[in-house]
N, C-alpha and C positions, 0 to 999 in steps of 0.2 A: 016326280015331276020336277024338271029343272026350274029354278027360280030365275025369271027373266031379268030381274034386277040385280042378280048376283054379279059382283065385280071381283075378279081374282085379286088376291092380296098384293101380288107384285105390281099390278096395274094401279091399285090404289096408292102404293108407295111411290111409283114413278110420277103419278099425277100430283101427289103432294110435293115431290121434289121439284117438279117444274113450277108449281105455284110458289114455292119457297124461293127459287131462283128469280122468278119474275118480280116477287116482292123485294128481293134484295137489290135487283137492278133499279127498281123504282126508287128505293131508299137512297141508293148511290146518287141517282140523278137529283133527288131533292137536296142532298148535301151540296152538290155542285151548284145548284140554282141559288142556294142561300149563301154561297161563298164560304162554306164551312169545310174544313179538312175531313176527308172520308176516314173514319176510324180504321186503324190497322186490322182489327178483327174482321170487319166487313171486307176489306181488301183481300185478306187471306182466304176468307170463305168463298169469294167469287173469283179467285185468281185463275182457275182453270176455265171458267165459263165467260169471263169478261176480258179476255185477252185482246179482243178486237176493239174494245172501247178505248177512245182517246181522251175521254173526259177525265179530269183530275189527274192527269199525268204531265210530267215535264219532259220535253224532248231530250233524247239521250245526249245529243250534242248541245252544249250551252249556246245560247243566243250570241252570235258573233257581234262585234261592235258595228255600229252604223258607219258608213263612209264619212270621214271628216271633211269639212270644208277646208280650203287652204288656210293654213295656220301661220301666224307670224313667226319670223325666224327665232325670236326669243323664247317661244313656247316649248316646253318639254313634252315628252310623250304622255305624261299623266295629267296634263292640263285639260280642263273642261271648256266647252264653248256653249254659248246661248245666243239667241237672237237679241240684238240690241234692244228692240222694243219690248222684250220680256224681262229685261234686267231690272233690278231694284234701283231706286233713286240714288242710294248711297253708292252703289257700284258704278253707275253712270258718272257721278261726280268724280269719283276717284279715278276712273279711266280717263276722263278729260284732263284732269290735273296730272295724270301720268304721261302726258304727251311731251313733257320736258321743258315747258316754258310757263312762266308766270302768266296768269290771266286775270284781268279785272273782273270784279264780281258781276257787273252788268253783262259782260261778254259771256261769262260762265252761265248765268241765268238764261241768256238767249240760246246758248248751245243746248242746254238741257231742255228748254221749251221746244226746240226743233224736234226732239224725240218724244217728250211728254208735254203736249200743249197745255194740259190742265194742271201741271205741277205747281205747287205753292212756292212762291219766291222766298217766303220766310223759312220754309223747310230746307231749301237749298242753302240759304245763308247760315242756318244753324249747323248744317253738315260741315261747313267750312271752319267751324270752330272746334272741330275734333283735334285731338293731340297730334294726329298724323299730318295735319295741314297747317301751314303757316302763311302769314301775310307779309309781303315784301313791298318795297316801293313800286315795283312793277305790277303787283297783283298777288293772287293766291297761287300757291304751289305746294307740292308735297315736301315734307321735310326730308333731308338727306338720309338715304338708306331705307326709306319706307317702300315696301312692296305693295303693288296695287294691280288690279285687273288692267287688261290691255285692249284698246280698240283695234280691230283689224277688219276692214271692209264692213260687212253687215253683221259682224259678230263681236261679242265680248269674250275674250280668252282669259283664263285665270287658273292658278292652282286652287284646288277645292277648298283649302283652309281660308282663302280670302273672300269666298263668296257668302252671300247672305242666304237666309232660308228661302226667300222668294226666288233667288237665282237657282238654287238647287232644285226647287219645285219645277222651275222652267225646264231644267235639264231632264228631270224625271218624266215630265209630260212629253218631251221630245222622244224619250225612250219608249213610252207607251205607244205613241203614234207610230214609231218605227216598228214595234212589235206587231201592232195591228195591221200594218202594211204587209207583213209577211204571213198574215193569217186571214185570208179572204173570207173564210166562213164565220169569222168573229170569235171572240173569246169572252168568257165570263171573268168576273173580277178575281176569283180565286186562281184561275188559270194564268191571268196576267201577272198576278203576284208571284206565282211559282216560277214562271219563266224568267221574270226580272230578278228574282232572288238568286238565280244561278248565274246571272251575268256579272262577272267580276268587274267589268268596266263601268258599271253604274255606281258612281261614287255619290250617292244621294240617299237621304233617309227613305226607307221603304216599309210600308205596311199596307194591309188590306184597306184600312180606313183612308189612308192618304191616296191610294189609287182610286178609290170610290169618289173621293172629293175631286181629284184631278179630272176624272172622266166627266163629272157634271160641269166643271168649269169649262172643259173643252167642248162639251155639248152646247153650252150657251154660246160659245165662240163658233159653233157650226163646223167643228173640226172632227168630231166623232158623233156617232149616233147609236141608238139601241136597235137591235133587230127584233121588232115586234115584242112579243111577251116572253122571248126566250132567255132574257137576262144576259144575252150576249151583246158585246160592243164591237163595232167595226169602224173603219176609217171613212171619213167623208173626203173624197179626193177633190182637190181644187183644180181649176183649169190648167195649172202649170204642172200637175201631177206630183206636187210636193206633199209632204206630210208635216 
């Protein structure tokens, strides 16, 4: 009498294989969701069955640079730009003094407060005591030969070596928003990191922790949002369609 519960050996093996593949894919997804790099062993094991998966992969063509705003004639190709309102206090002061004329301290403070209304007057005055800045009969100015960031329309332009950590963070956040604008389905932190890591134009410190912190800062600013419980992030489009 034939055993009705008998399963041929090959069917058992194929069933076990499918279960193993399913478990491997689930594990791959969990690595993605936790922002942890998928181990090479798991990648190799699922190479033939996971080819259609886009998670944890970097696009074959590196992320092209975003369109630059109009730049000042003095700016070189490798200069970075950030919105004036996102610049550090030091960078704003240096950019104002870099306009080529001496400026009285009260006028300098007023100029800064037009950008940062809550800025501390004492902090502005202390910045003017740096070695790069001098006081003349006409007011405060940069010393001869000192390089500094440049105001141009709504942006600050500067070589990367003259920018502060806050300025570089602003540029990195712009890069994150630009990337999310090209990814309407959203990206997880690890995917954002891998994409930006391949972008040679991103001249700013980069790590998964920095990106995570940036995303939460921009979430508070209502510039990005999380997609439900997927751990993916996407852009919040403003009325002007800007990022």
